[in-house]
VEXNULUM-367235 format. One record per residue (C-alpha): residue in one letter; y, x, z. Coordinates in steps of 0.25 Angstrom, whole numbers, padded with zeros to 4 digits, always signed. Each point is the difference from the previous one (the first is absolute). Last residue first. Example, Ala and Ser with C-alpha at 12.3 -4.5 7.8 and 13.67 -1.06 7.14 Angstrom:
// residues 2
S-0004+0055+0029
A-0014-0006+0002
END
This chain:
// residues 262
I+0118-0162-0413
V+0012-0007+0004
P+0003+0001+0016
E+0000-0013+0009
E+0013-0005+0005
P+0005+0002+0013
T-0001-0011+0010
V+0014-0003+0005
L+0001+0001+0014
S+0007+0013+0000
D+0011-0005-0008
E+0004-0011+0010
L+0000+0010+0011
T+0011+0008-0008
L-0004+0013-0006
D+0007+0013+0002
F-0004+0011-0011
P-0005+0015+0002
G-0012-0003+0005
G-0002-0013+0011
A+0008-0004+0010
V+0000-0015+0002
V+0015-0007+0000
P+0003-0011+0010
D+0010-0010-0006
P+0013+0001+0003
A+0007-0009+0013
K+0007-0013-0004
Q+0015+0002+0004
F+0006-0005+0015
S+0010+0013+0001
D+0009-0011-0010
V+0001-0009+0011
T+0009+0011+0009
E-0004+0005+0013
P-0013+0002+0000
L-0010-0001+0012
G-0003+0012+0007
E+0001-0006+0015
G+0002-0015+0000
C-0010+0000+0012
S+0001+0013+0008
L-0009+0011-0007
G-0011+0007+0007
E-0012-0007-0006
R+0005-0005-0014
V+0005-0014-0004
V-0004-0004-0013
P+0011-0005-0008
P+0000-0016-0003
T+0000-0002-0017
V+0014-0004-0005
E-0001-0011-0010
V+0015+0001-0007
E+0012-0009+0000
R+0007+0003+0014
K+0010-0008+0004
R+0009+0006+0011
L+0002-0003+0015
Q+0009+0006+0011
D+0012-0008-0006
Q-0007-0013+0002
H-0003+0002+0015
R-0013+0006+0005
R-0011-0004+0011
V-0012+0009-0001
R-0015-0002+0002
R-0009+0013-0003
G-0013-0002-0007
D+0002+0014-0007
V+0004-0006-0013
L+0012-0006+0007
Q+0001-0014+0004
C+0013-0008+0000
E+0007-0010+0007
Y+0013-0005-0004
S+0015-0002+0001
L+0012-0004-0008
P-0001-0016+0003
G-0009+0002+0012
T-0016+0002+0001
V-0004+0001-0014
A-0016+0004+0002
L-0009+0011-0004
I+0007+0008-0010
V-0008+0012-0006
G+0001+0013+0002
P+0003+0014-0007
V+0007+0011+0007
W+0015+0006-0002
I+0006+0010+0009
P-0013+0008-0001
G-0007+0006+0014
N+0003-0002+0014
A+0005-0013+0004
Y+0012-0007-0004
N-0006-0005-0013
R+0008-0010-0009
I-0009-0009-0008
F-0004+0000-0015
V-0004-0013-0004
R-0013-0008-0006
D+0002-0017+0002
Q-0010-0005+0008
V+0011-0010+0006
Q+0013-0002-0007
F+0011+0009+0000
P+0015-0002-0002
R+0010+0009-0008
Y+0013-0005+0000
T+0009+0011-0006
V+0013+0001+0009
H+0015+0004-0005
Q+0006-0015-0003
D-0009-0005+0010
H+0009+0007+0009
Y+0014-0005-0005
N-0006-0013+0001
K-0004+0002+0015
Q+0014+0006+0003
Q+0006-0013-0005
L-0008-0009+0008
Q+0000+0009+0013
T+0017-0003-0004
Q-0003-0015-0002
V-0008-0004+0012
V+0010+0010+0011
K+0013-0008-0007
R-0008-0014+0004
S-0003+0004+0014
V+0014+0006+0002
D+0006-0013-0005
P+0015+0003+0000
F+0009-0009+0007
L+0010-0010-0010
R-0012-0008-0005
Y-0002-0006+0015
I+0013-0005-0001
S-0004-0010-0013
T-0013-0003+0006
T-0014+0005+0001
L-0010-0009+0010
R-0005+0009+0011
R-0016-0001+0003
G-0008-0006+0007
M+0002-0016-0006
L+0002-0008+0014
L+0006+0011+0009
Q+0008+0008-0013
A+0005-0015-0004
P+0006-0003+0012
A+0007+0012+0001
V-0002+0010+0012
G+0008+0004+0011
T-0009-0009+0009
T+0010-0006+0009
T+0013+0001-0009
H-0009-0003-0013
P+0003+0009-0011
T+0005-0006-0013
T-0007-0003-0011
R-0006-0015+0001
Y+0015-0005+0002
N+0007+0008-0010
L-0013-0005-0011
L+0001-0013+0006
F+0016-0003-0001
K-0001+0006-0017
A-0010-0010-0002
V+0006-0012+0007
K+0014+0005-0007
T-0007-0001-0013
K-0007-0013+0002
V+0013-0006+0004
S+0007+0006-0013
G+0009+0010+0001
S+0014+0005+0004
S+0006+0000+0015
Q-0010+0006+0010
K+0004+0001+0013
R-0002-0014+0004
M-0015-0001-0004
G-0003+0012+0009
A+0007-0008+0011
K-0008-0013-0002
F-0013+0009+0000
S+0001+0005+0014
Q+0005-0012+0005
V-0013-0006-0006
A-0008+0011+0004
R+0005-0003+0016
E-0004-0013-0001
A-0014+0002-0004
L-0002+0011+0010
G+0005-0010+0010
N-0008-0010+0000
S+0001-0006+0013
A+0015+0003+0000
S+0003-0012-0011
H-0002-0010+0011
Y+0003-0014-0005
P-0016-0005+0001
A-0009+0011+0006
T-0007+0010-0010
R-0012-0005-0008
V-0012+0010-0001
H-0011-0002-0011
R-0013+0008+0002
I-0004+0005-0015
G-0014-0004-0004
S+0004-0001-0016
G-0006-0015+0001
K+0006-0004+0014
M+0014+0005-0006
F+0001-0005-0012
G-0005-0014+0007
E+0012+0002+0009
F+0009+0002-0012
Q-0006-0013-0008
Q+0001-0008+0013
S+0013+0002+0002
V+0008+0007+0012
F+0004+0014-0009
C+0008-0008-0010
L+0007-0007+0009
G+0005+0010+0007
N-0004+0003+0014
D+0001+0014+0002
S-0010+0011-0003
V-0009+0010+0004
L-0014+0003-0008
T-0011+0007+0005
D-0011+0008-0002
P+0005+0004-0013
L-0005+0000-0015
G+0002+0010-0009
H+0011+0009-0002
T+0002-0002-0017
A-0008-0013-0002
F+0006-0006+0014
S+0014+0001-0006
D-0003-0006-0012
R-0008-0010+0007
L+0011-0002+0010
K+0009-0005-0012
E-0011-0011-0005
T+0000-0006+0013
T+0016+0000+0002
I+0000-0007-0013
A-0011-0010+0003
S+0006-0003+0014
T+0013-0003-0006
C+0013+0009+0000
S+0011-0007-0009
N+0014+0008-0005
G-0007+0012-0006
T-0014+0006+0005
Y+0004+0015-0001
H-0010+0009+0007
I+0003+0010+0011
D-0010+0010+0005
M+0002+0010+0012
END
Protein backbone atom coordinates (compact mmCIF):
# COMPACT_ATOMS: atom_id res chain seq x y z
CA UNK A 1 0.00 0.00 0.00
CA UNK A 2 1.21 3.49 -0.96
CA UNK A 3 -0.42 6.71 0.25
CA UNK A 4 0.30 10.14 -1.27
CA UNK A 5 -0.99 13.47 0.01
CA UNK A 6 -2.44 15.60 -2.81
CA UNK A 7 -4.02 18.44 -0.86
CA UNK A 8 -7.50 19.74 -1.59
CA UNK A 9 -7.32 19.15 -5.35
CA UNK A 10 -6.56 15.96 -7.25
CA UNK A 11 -5.94 16.71 -10.92
CA UNK A 12 -4.61 14.39 -13.61
CA UNK A 13 -1.19 16.06 -13.45
CA UNK A 14 -0.91 15.52 -9.69
CA UNK A 15 -2.17 11.95 -9.97
CA UNK A 16 0.35 11.20 -12.71
CA UNK A 17 3.16 12.69 -10.62
CA UNK A 18 2.26 10.59 -7.56
CA UNK A 19 2.01 7.44 -9.66
CA UNK A 20 5.47 8.09 -11.06
CA UNK A 21 6.82 8.10 -7.50
CA UNK A 22 5.25 4.70 -6.82
CA UNK A 23 6.43 3.28 -10.13
CA UNK A 24 9.98 4.45 -9.41
CA UNK A 25 9.96 2.28 -6.27
CA UNK A 26 7.98 -0.77 -7.33
CA UNK A 27 8.19 -0.71 -11.14
CA UNK A 28 5.44 -0.52 -13.75
CA UNK A 29 2.35 -2.68 -13.20
CA UNK A 30 0.67 -4.69 -15.93
CA UNK A 31 -2.84 -3.49 -15.06
CA UNK A 32 -4.18 -0.48 -13.15
CA UNK A 33 -7.75 -0.55 -11.82
CA UNK A 34 -9.46 2.72 -10.87
CA UNK A 35 -12.89 4.26 -10.50
CA UNK A 36 -14.36 6.80 -12.90
CA UNK A 37 -13.01 9.94 -11.25
CA UNK A 38 -12.20 12.95 -13.41
CA UNK A 39 -8.46 12.51 -12.85
CA UNK A 40 -8.62 8.95 -14.27
CA UNK A 41 -10.72 9.58 -17.39
CA UNK A 42 -8.82 12.54 -18.84
CA UNK A 43 -6.81 12.30 -22.05
CA UNK A 44 -3.64 13.22 -20.16
CA UNK A 45 -4.00 10.23 -17.84
CA UNK A 46 -4.89 7.88 -20.69
CA UNK A 47 -1.84 9.05 -22.61
CA UNK A 48 0.32 8.37 -19.55
CA UNK A 49 -1.08 4.84 -19.27
CA UNK A 50 -0.51 4.08 -22.96
CA UNK A 51 2.99 5.58 -22.90
CA UNK A 52 3.91 3.37 -19.93
CA UNK A 53 2.40 0.23 -21.45
CA UNK A 54 -0.13 -0.19 -18.63
CA UNK A 55 -3.61 -1.62 -19.19
CA UNK A 56 -6.12 0.74 -17.54
CA UNK A 57 -9.38 -0.81 -16.31
CA UNK A 58 -12.21 1.35 -14.91
CA UNK A 59 -14.90 -0.11 -12.68
CA UNK A 60 -18.65 0.13 -13.25
CA UNK A 61 -20.16 3.50 -12.23
CA UNK A 62 -21.88 3.72 -8.84
CA UNK A 63 -20.63 0.27 -7.87
CA UNK A 64 -17.75 0.63 -5.44
CA UNK A 65 -17.61 -3.13 -4.78
CA UNK A 66 -16.12 -3.61 -8.26
CA UNK A 67 -12.85 -2.26 -6.85
CA UNK A 68 -13.18 -3.92 -3.45
CA UNK A 69 -9.45 -4.09 -2.66
CA UNK A 70 -9.02 -0.35 -3.05
CA UNK A 71 -12.16 0.41 -1.05
CA UNK A 72 -11.05 -1.89 1.75
CA UNK A 73 -7.63 -0.22 1.81
CA UNK A 74 -9.33 3.19 2.15
CA UNK A 75 -11.36 1.93 5.14
CA UNK A 76 -8.26 0.54 6.83
CA UNK A 77 -6.43 3.84 6.31
CA UNK A 78 -9.24 5.93 7.74
CA UNK A 79 -9.52 3.68 10.79
CA UNK A 80 -5.74 3.86 11.37
CA UNK A 81 -5.73 7.65 11.11
CA UNK A 82 -8.58 8.00 13.62
CA UNK A 83 -6.63 6.01 16.21
CA UNK A 84 -3.79 8.55 16.18
CA UNK A 85 -4.41 11.64 18.27
CA UNK A 86 -1.17 13.63 17.85
CA UNK A 87 1.21 14.54 15.07
CA UNK A 88 0.98 16.08 11.63
CA UNK A 89 -0.71 14.44 8.68
CA UNK A 90 2.62 13.20 7.26
CA UNK A 91 3.62 11.78 10.65
CA UNK A 92 0.32 9.94 11.01
CA UNK A 93 0.57 8.54 7.48
CA UNK A 94 4.13 7.33 8.07
CA UNK A 95 3.18 5.60 11.34
CA UNK A 96 0.19 3.94 9.73
CA UNK A 97 2.19 2.66 6.76
CA UNK A 98 4.88 1.22 9.03
CA UNK A 99 2.31 -0.63 11.15
CA UNK A 100 0.37 -1.83 8.12
CA UNK A 101 3.40 -3.06 6.20
CA UNK A 102 4.96 -4.88 9.15
CA UNK A 103 1.79 -6.57 10.45
CA UNK A 104 1.44 -10.24 9.37
CA UNK A 105 -1.46 -10.77 6.99
CA UNK A 106 -4.26 -13.06 8.10
CA UNK A 107 -4.19 -15.04 4.85
CA UNK A 108 -0.46 -15.40 4.19
CA UNK A 109 0.74 -15.15 7.80
CA UNK A 110 3.61 -12.93 6.57
CA UNK A 111 3.93 -9.16 6.64
CA UNK A 112 3.41 -7.40 3.25
CA UNK A 113 6.84 -5.74 3.48
CA UNK A 114 8.53 -9.12 4.00
CA UNK A 115 6.81 -10.55 0.92
CA UNK A 116 7.85 -7.54 -1.15
CA UNK A 117 11.44 -7.08 0.06
CA UNK A 118 12.30 -10.61 1.09
CA UNK A 119 13.30 -9.55 4.61
CA UNK A 120 11.62 -8.55 7.86
CA UNK A 121 11.57 -4.84 8.65
CA UNK A 122 12.87 -3.94 12.09
CA UNK A 123 10.41 -2.18 14.38
CA UNK A 124 10.36 -1.18 18.04
CA UNK A 125 8.53 -4.34 19.08
CA UNK A 126 11.11 -6.58 17.42
CA UNK A 127 13.89 -4.98 19.48
CA UNK A 128 12.28 -6.47 22.60
CA UNK A 129 13.19 -9.97 21.37
CA UNK A 130 16.86 -11.02 21.30
CA UNK A 131 18.39 -11.48 17.87
CA UNK A 132 20.11 -14.86 18.09
CA UNK A 133 21.98 -14.55 14.79
CA UNK A 134 23.42 -11.14 15.69
CA UNK A 135 24.46 -12.39 19.11
CA UNK A 136 26.23 -15.37 17.54
CA UNK A 137 28.11 -13.08 15.12
CA UNK A 138 29.20 -10.76 17.92
CA UNK A 139 30.37 -13.65 20.08
CA UNK A 140 32.33 -15.19 17.20
CA UNK A 141 33.94 -11.83 16.48
CA UNK A 142 35.05 -11.48 20.11
CA UNK A 143 36.49 -15.00 20.06
CA UNK A 144 38.37 -14.23 16.84
CA UNK A 145 39.85 -11.02 18.28
CA UNK A 146 41.00 -12.87 21.40
CA UNK A 147 42.50 -15.67 19.31
CA UNK A 148 44.35 -13.27 17.01
CA UNK A 149 46.10 -11.64 19.97
CA UNK A 150 47.97 -14.88 20.74
CA UNK A 151 48.65 -16.07 17.18
CA UNK A 152 51.47 -15.08 14.87
CA UNK A 153 50.53 -14.91 11.24
CA UNK A 154 53.13 -16.74 9.14
CA UNK A 155 52.28 -16.41 5.46
CA UNK A 156 54.24 -18.42 2.89
CA UNK A 157 54.69 -17.74 -0.79
CA UNK A 158 55.32 -20.07 -3.72
CA UNK A 159 58.96 -21.25 -3.95
CA UNK A 160 59.63 -20.43 -0.28
CA UNK A 161 62.12 -22.79 1.36
CA UNK A 162 60.62 -24.40 4.44
CA UNK A 163 60.93 -27.29 6.84
CA UNK A 164 57.95 -29.62 6.58
CA UNK A 165 56.53 -31.77 9.35
CA UNK A 166 57.24 -35.39 8.49
CA UNK A 167 54.83 -38.11 9.63
CA UNK A 168 56.66 -41.00 7.93
CA UNK A 169 59.78 -42.82 9.01
CA UNK A 170 62.77 -40.56 9.53
CA UNK A 171 63.33 -37.11 11.02
CA UNK A 172 60.50 -34.99 12.35
CA UNK A 173 61.27 -32.01 10.10
CA UNK A 174 62.46 -32.40 6.51
CA UNK A 175 63.40 -29.66 4.01
CA UNK A 176 61.20 -28.75 1.07
CA UNK A 177 59.67 -25.92 -0.95
CA UNK A 178 56.18 -24.42 -1.36
CA UNK A 179 54.60 -25.39 -4.69
CA UNK A 180 51.12 -23.83 -4.41
CA UNK A 181 48.76 -22.08 -2.01
CA UNK A 182 45.69 -24.31 -1.73
CA UNK A 183 43.80 -22.36 0.93
CA UNK A 184 44.02 -19.49 3.40
CA UNK A 185 46.32 -21.53 5.64
CA UNK A 186 47.12 -24.66 3.62
CA UNK A 187 49.89 -25.29 1.10
CA UNK A 188 51.11 -27.94 -1.33
CA UNK A 189 54.79 -28.72 -0.69
CA UNK A 190 57.50 -30.80 -2.31
CA UNK A 191 60.08 -32.68 -0.30
CA UNK A 192 63.70 -33.09 -1.30
CA UNK A 193 63.02 -36.65 -2.43
CA UNK A 194 60.30 -35.48 -4.86
CA UNK A 195 57.22 -36.35 -2.81
CA UNK A 196 54.33 -33.88 -2.75
CA UNK A 197 52.38 -33.37 0.45
CA UNK A 198 49.71 -30.99 1.70
CA UNK A 199 50.45 -29.20 4.95
CA UNK A 200 48.83 -26.59 7.21
CA UNK A 201 50.65 -23.41 8.16
CA UNK A 202 51.27 -24.82 11.64
CA UNK A 203 53.11 -27.76 10.06
CA UNK A 204 55.65 -25.54 8.27
CA UNK A 205 58.72 -23.61 9.42
CA UNK A 206 60.81 -21.12 7.47
CA UNK A 207 64.18 -22.36 6.26
CA UNK A 208 66.94 -19.81 5.77
CA UNK A 209 69.84 -22.16 4.85
CA UNK A 210 70.20 -24.17 1.66
CA UNK A 211 70.06 -27.92 2.16
CA UNK A 212 71.62 -30.38 -0.26
CA UNK A 213 69.30 -33.28 -1.04
CA UNK A 214 70.57 -36.43 0.69
CA UNK A 215 71.58 -39.56 -1.23
CA UNK A 216 69.19 -42.40 -0.49
CA UNK A 217 71.18 -45.60 -0.17
CA UNK A 218 69.83 -48.94 -1.19
CA UNK A 219 68.09 -50.83 1.59
CA UNK A 220 66.94 -47.64 3.40
CA UNK A 221 63.39 -46.34 3.41
CA UNK A 222 62.63 -42.88 2.05
CA UNK A 223 63.73 -40.22 4.53
CA UNK A 224 65.76 -42.67 6.67
CA UNK A 225 69.13 -41.35 7.72
CA UNK A 226 68.24 -37.64 7.30
CA UNK A 227 69.41 -35.31 10.09
CA UNK A 228 66.74 -34.14 12.47
CA UNK A 229 68.04 -30.58 13.03
CA UNK A 230 69.40 -27.76 10.91
CA UNK A 231 72.78 -27.93 12.71
CA UNK A 232 73.31 -31.42 11.28
CA UNK A 233 73.64 -29.97 7.77
CA UNK A 234 77.29 -28.88 8.16
CA UNK A 235 80.03 -28.67 5.63
CA UNK A 236 82.08 -31.84 5.43
CA UNK A 237 85.78 -31.51 6.41
CA UNK A 238 88.40 -31.37 3.72
CA UNK A 239 89.91 -34.72 2.76
CA UNK A 240 93.25 -35.53 4.38
CA UNK A 241 96.23 -37.07 2.56
CA UNK A 242 98.42 -39.18 4.79
CA UNK A 243 102.09 -38.64 4.27
CA UNK A 244 104.80 -38.79 6.89
CA UNK A 245 104.39 -37.73 10.44
CA UNK A 246 102.12 -34.77 9.52
CA UNK A 247 98.80 -34.86 7.79
CA UNK A 248 98.38 -32.52 4.82
CA UNK A 249 95.16 -31.24 3.43
CA UNK A 250 94.21 -31.75 -0.19
CA UNK A 251 95.00 -28.12 -1.04
CA UNK A 252 98.44 -28.32 0.56
CA UNK A 253 99.23 -31.50 -1.30
CA UNK A 254 98.57 -29.85 -4.67
CA UNK A 255 101.09 -27.00 -4.14
CA UNK A 256 104.19 -27.29 -6.35
CA UNK A 257 107.28 -27.67 -4.13
CA UNK A 258 109.93 -25.00 -4.32
CA UNK A 259 113.27 -25.95 -5.99
CA UNK A 260 116.19 -26.42 -3.60
CA UNK A 261 118.77 -23.66 -3.41
CA UNK A 262 122.32 -24.82 -4.33
